[in-house]
C-alpha positions as CSV (number, residue, x, y, z in Angstrom):
1,M,131.8,87.0,87.5
2,A,132.1,89.0,84.3
3,C,135.4,90.6,84.9
4,P,138.6,88.7,83.8
5,S,140.5,88.3,87.1
6,P,141.7,85.6,89.4
7,W,138.2,85.6,90.9
8,K,136.2,85.5,87.7
9,D,134.6,82.1,88.6
10,I,133.5,83.3,92.1
11,A,129.9,84.4,92.3
12,D,129.1,88.0,93.2
13,T,127.6,86.9,96.5
14,F,131.1,85.9,97.7
15,F,131.8,89.6,97.9
16,E,128.5,90.5,99.6
17,C,127.8,91.2,103.3
18,S,125.2,88.7,104.6
19,I,123.6,91.4,106.7
20,C,123.1,94.4,104.3
21,L,123.3,92.2,101.2
22,D,125.6,94.9,99.6
23,Q,129.2,94.7,98.6
24,L,131.5,94.4,101.6
25,K,132.7,97.7,103.1
26,E,135.6,97.6,105.5
27,P,135.3,93.8,105.8
28,K,135.9,92.4,109.3
29,L,137.0,88.7,109.5
30,L,135.4,86.6,112.2
31,P,137.2,83.6,113.8
32,C,134.8,81.4,111.8
33,R,136.3,83.0,108.6
34,H,133.1,84.7,107.7
35,R,133.2,88.4,106.7
36,L,130.9,91.2,107.6
37,C,130.9,95.0,107.0
38,K,132.2,96.8,110.0
39,Q,129.1,99.0,110.1
40,C,126.9,95.8,110.1
41,L,128.9,94.1,112.8
42,E,128.9,97.0,115.2
43,P,125.2,96.9,116.2
44,I,125.4,93.1,116.7
45,L,128.3,93.6,119.2
46,E,126.5,96.4,121.0
47,E,123.9,94.0,122.3
48,Q,126.3,91.3,123.4
49,A,129.0,91.0,126.1
50,G,131.9,88.6,125.9
51,I,130.6,86.3,123.1
52,F,128.2,86.4,120.2
53,E,126.9,84.1,117.5
54,C,128.0,84.5,113.9
55,P,124.8,85.5,112.0
56,I,125.8,83.2,109.1
57,C,127.0,79.9,110.7
58,K,125.8,80.5,114.3
59,D,129.4,79.7,115.5
60,V,130.1,81.2,118.9
61,C,132.8,83.9,118.6
62,K,134.7,85.7,121.4
63,I,134.5,89.5,121.4
64,P,138.0,91.1,121.7
65,N,138.7,93.5,124.5
66,N,138.7,96.4,122.1
67,R,135.4,95.2,120.6
68,I,135.0,95.9,116.9
69,D,138.5,97.1,116.3
70,G,139.8,93.8,117.7
71,F,138.5,91.9,114.7
72,K,141.0,91.8,111.8
73,T,140.2,93.9,108.8
74,D,140.5,91.8,105.7
75,F,142.8,94.0,103.6
76,H,143.2,91.4,100.9
77,M,139.5,91.3,100.4
78,K,139.5,95.1,100.3
79,G,142.1,94.9,97.5
80,M,140.0,92.4,95.6
81,L,137.0,94.6,95.8
82,Q,138.9,97.6,94.8
83,F,140.3,95.8,91.7
84,I,136.9,94.4,90.8
85,Q,135.3,97.9,91.0
86,L,138.1,99.2,88.7
87,Q,137.6,96.3,86.2
88,K,133.8,96.7,86.1
89,A,134.2,100.4,85.6
90,F,136.4,99.7,82.6
91,E,134.2,96.9,81.2
92,N,131.2,99.2,81.4
93,K,133.1,101.7,79.3
94,E,132.6,104.4,81.9
95,E,134.2,107.7,80.8
96,R,136.2,108.8,83.8
97,E,137.6,112.3,84.1
98,C,140.8,113.2,85.9
99,F,140.3,114.5,89.4
100,G,143.8,116.1,89.6
101,C,143.3,119.0,87.2
102,E,140.7,121.4,85.9
103,K,141.0,120.3,82.3
104,K,138.6,117.4,82.8
105,L,140.7,115.2,80.5
106,K,139.9,111.5,80.0
107,A,141.4,109.3,82.7
108,T,144.1,106.9,81.6
109,S,145.4,105.6,85.0
110,Y,144.5,105.1,88.6
111,C,146.3,106.0,91.8
112,F,145.7,103.6,94.8
113,I,147.1,106.3,97.2
114,C,144.8,109.1,96.0
115,K,142.1,106.5,95.2
116,E,141.2,108.5,92.1
117,F,141.6,108.4,88.3
118,L,144.3,110.4,86.5
119,C,144.8,111.8,83.0
120,V,148.0,111.4,81.1
121,Q,149.5,114.7,82.3
122,C,148.7,114.0,86.0
123,Y,150.0,110.5,85.6
124,Q,153.3,111.9,84.3
125,L,153.4,114.3,87.3
126,H,153.0,111.4,89.7
127,L,155.9,109.6,88.0
128,T,158.3,112.6,88.0
129,K,157.6,114.9,90.9
130,K,159.1,114.2,94.3
131,I,156.0,115.2,96.0
132,F,154.3,112.1,94.6
133,A,157.3,109.8,95.3
134,K,155.2,107.6,97.6
135,H,152.5,107.3,95.0
136,Q,154.8,106.0,92.2
137,K,154.6,102.3,93.2
138,H,150.9,102.5,93.5
139,L,149.9,103.7,90.0
140,L,147.9,101.5,87.6
141,A,147.8,102.3,83.8
142,L,144.3,101.4,82.5
143,N,145.8,99.8,79.4
144,D,147.3,97.1,81.8
145,L,143.7,96.5,83.0
146,E,142.5,96.4,79.4
147,G,145.2,93.9,78.5
148,K,144.2,91.7,81.3
149,S,147.8,91.5,82.4
150,L,147.2,92.4,86.0
151,T,147.9,89.5,88.3
152,Q,147.0,89.0,92.0
153,E,150.6,89.6,93.0
154,T,150.8,92.8,90.9
155,L,147.6,94.1,92.5
156,A,149.0,93.4,96.0
157,S,152.0,95.5,95.2
158,L,149.9,98.3,94.0
159,L,147.7,98.5,97.0
160,E,148.6,100.9,99.8
161,A,150.0,99.2,102.9
162,P,147.5,99.0,105.7
163,R,147.7,101.7,108.3
164,C,148.0,101.3,112.1
165,N,144.7,100.5,113.8
166,T,145.4,102.9,116.7
167,H,147.5,105.5,114.8
168,P,146.1,105.8,111.3
169,E,148.6,108.4,110.4
170,H,151.3,105.7,110.5
171,M,151.8,102.8,108.2
172,A,151.3,99.4,109.7
173,Q,154.6,97.5,109.7
174,L,153.6,94.7,111.9
175,C,150.5,92.6,112.6
176,C,149.6,91.6,116.2
177,C,148.7,87.9,116.0
178,T,147.6,88.0,119.7
179,C,144.9,90.5,118.7
180,G,143.7,88.7,115.5
181,N,146.4,90.0,113.1
182,L,145.5,93.6,113.9
183,P,147.8,96.0,111.9
184,V,150.0,98.1,114.3
185,C,152.9,100.5,114.0
186,L,156.2,100.4,115.9
187,T,154.8,102.8,118.5
188,C,152.1,100.3,119.5
189,T,154.7,97.6,120.2
190,Y,155.9,99.6,123.2
191,D,152.4,100.4,124.4
192,E,149.2,98.3,124.4
193,H,150.7,95.5,122.2
194,K,153.8,95.1,124.3
195,G,154.6,91.4,124.8
196,H,152.2,90.3,122.1
197,E,153.1,88.0,119.2
198,L,154.0,90.3,116.3
199,R,154.7,89.4,112.6
200,D,155.8,91.4,109.6
201,V,152.7,92.8,107.9
202,R,154.0,91.7,104.4
203,K,154.6,88.1,105.7
204,V,151.1,88.0,107.1
205,A,149.7,89.4,103.9
206,N,151.6,86.8,101.8
207,D,150.4,84.0,104.1
208,E,146.8,85.2,103.9
209,R,147.2,85.4,100.1
210,E,148.5,81.9,99.9
211,H,145.8,80.6,102.1
212,L,143.2,82.3,99.9
213,K,144.8,80.7,96.8
214,E,144.5,77.3,98.5
215,I,140.9,77.9,99.2
216,F,140.3,79.1,95.7
217,E,142.0,76.1,94.2
218,E,139.9,73.9,96.4
219,L,136.8,75.7,95.3
220,V,137.8,75.3,91.6
221,K,138.3,71.5,92.2
222,R,134.9,71.3,93.8
223,K,133.2,73.5,91.2
224,D,132.1,70.6,89.0
225,T,130.8,68.6,92.0
226,V,128.8,71.6,93.2
227,I,127.4,72.1,89.7
228,N,126.4,68.4,89.5
229,I,124.8,68.7,93.0
230,A,123.1,71.8,91.8
231,D,121.8,70.0,88.7
232,K,120.5,67.1,90.9
233,I,118.9,69.6,93.2
234,N,117.2,71.3,90.3
235,R,115.9,68.0,89.0
236,V,114.6,67.0,92.4
237,N,113.2,70.5,92.7
238,N,111.4,70.1,89.3
239,D,110.1,66.7,90.4
240,V,108.8,68.2,93.6
241,L,107.3,71.1,91.8
242,S,105.6,68.7,89.4
243,I,104.2,66.6,92.3
244,V,103.1,69.7,94.1
245,A,101.4,70.9,90.9
246,E,99.6,67.6,90.4
247,T,98.6,67.4,94.1
248,K,97.4,71.0,94.0
249,A,95.4,70.3,90.8
250,K,93.9,67.2,92.5
251,W,93.0,69.0,95.7
252,K,91.6,71.9,93.7
253,S,89.4,69.5,91.7
254,Q,88.2,67.8,94.9
255,Y,87.6,71.2,96.5
256,E,85.5,72.4,93.5
257,D,83.5,69.1,93.5
258,Q,82.8,69.4,97.2
259,T,82.0,73.1,96.8
260,R,79.5,72.3,94.1
261,E,77.9,69.5,96.2
262,L,77.6,71.8,99.2
263,Q,76.2,74.6,97.0
264,N,73.6,72.2,95.6
265,K,72.6,71.1,99.2
266,K,72.4,74.7,100.2
267,E,70.1,75.5,97.3
268,K,67.9,72.5,98.1
269,E,67.7,73.5,101.7
270,K,66.8,77.0,100.6
271,R,64.0,75.8,98.3
272,E,62.6,73.6,101.0
273,F,62.6,76.5,103.5
274,N,60.9,78.8,100.9
275,R,58.2,76.1,100.4
276,F,57.8,75.7,104.2
277,K,57.6,79.5,104.5
278,T,55.0,79.8,101.8
279,D,52.9,77.0,103.3
280,L,53.2,78.5,106.7
281,E,52.1,82.0,105.5
282,E,49.1,80.5,103.6
283,S,48.1,78.5,106.7
284,T,48.5,81.5,108.9
285,Q,46.4,83.7,106.7
286,N,43.6,81.1,106.5
287,K,43.7,80.7,110.3
288,M,43.5,84.5,110.7
289,K,40.5,84.7,108.3
290,E,38.7,82.0,110.3
291,L,39.5,83.9,113.5
292,E,38.3,87.1,112.0
293,T,35.1,85.5,110.8
294,E,34.5,83.9,114.2
295,M,35.3,87.2,115.9
296,E,32.9,89.1,113.7
297,E,30.1,86.6,114.4
298,K,30.7,86.8,118.1
299,I,30.7,90.6,117.9
300,R,27.4,90.5,115.9
301,K,25.8,88.2,118.5
302,I,27.0,90.5,121.3
303,R,25.7,93.6,119.5
304,D,22.3,91.9,118.9
305,E,22.1,90.9,122.6
306,Y,23.1,94.4,123.6
307,D,20.4,95.9,121.3
308,R,17.8,93.5,122.7
309,K,18.6,94.4,126.2
310,I,18.7,98.1,125.4
311,K,15.2,97.7,123.9
312,I,14.0,95.9,126.9
313,K,15.4,98.5,129.2
314,I,13.8,101.3,127.1
315,R,10.4,99.5,127.1
316,E,10.6,98.9,130.9
317,S,11.6,102.5,131.4
318,K,8.7,103.6,129.2
319,E,6.2,101.4,131.1
320,K,7.4,102.8,134.4
321,E,7.2,106.4,133.1
322,D,3.7,105.8,131.9
323,A,2.6,104.1,135.2
324,K,4.1,107.0,137.2
325,R,2.4,109.6,134.9
326,K,-1.0,107.8,135.3
327,E,-0.5,107.7,139.1
328,I,0.2,111.4,139.2
329,E,-2.7,112.2,137.0
330,N,-5.0,110.2,139.3
331,R,-3.7,112.1,142.3
332,E,-4.2,115.4,140.6
333,L,-7.8,114.3,139.7
334,E,-8.4,113.5,143.4
335,I,-7.0,116.8,144.5
336,D,-9.2,118.7,142.0
337,E,-12.3,116.8,143.2
338,A,-11.5,117.6,146.8
339,M,-11.1,121.3,146.0
340,C,-14.6,121.5,144.3
341,P,-17.4,122.6,146.9
């Protein structure tokens, strides 16, 4: 990371929630030691009863009786995130204004109780006025941040002590180990946490801090090994990419060759079909002409035969008409002769 801190060599993804991929907010620590935002863990638990799988490692985790509140809030992680945000704000040269007065003066310090930046005047008020007595141990001068003199232990002393999970108006003096190091106040020891294993919250915080130091030291030891493994993975990845590229180029060339061959076959089949089509059309036209000629000849013969028969019929009819006329004329002549005295 860019900021000079005890966590400078840890990647930004270490402080990200694996669900929302944003910086952890109200981080809840699962039994498998993975952390998730409280708001991201809640919908996962709503669909489960009794147990659920960690979305990161798939380890089966038991759901506490009080559901989401039964998982320990990682206050040390919250402190780390708060410090990193401060350090990044300073490194980015952000001009912060005091929130405690109307003069809008440049901020020179930060109050971990107010969770706001202060100017010189408000910083002095915090140091001298009794009303801010509880704030005085939780003030950070930004020049300490600039001088990179802020240690993990100093940061822990500046952070506000965790508040009771059940009674947020009370500071948590104890942690209930039975309920996953849940921060509780003295009132809770006589109520729902009665008979549970309880430890001083500062002792638990120190133990957690030491545990985190051990993990960090182990990570530092393994850093070179991980880097070497990463280099090997990159080399193998490059080799694989090279092989994939060569194979892809080979397959592409084969595909293009086969495509050209199939295209040529397609064009050949198309030309042959066009020739067949042309020959068939010519043959069909010739056949139709022959049929038309044959039909016209038959029609001519039928017409000639029809005309011949018509002429015969007309001649026969004329002959009959003439014969009948002659017969009638003969009868009329006979009648006329009979009528003459």
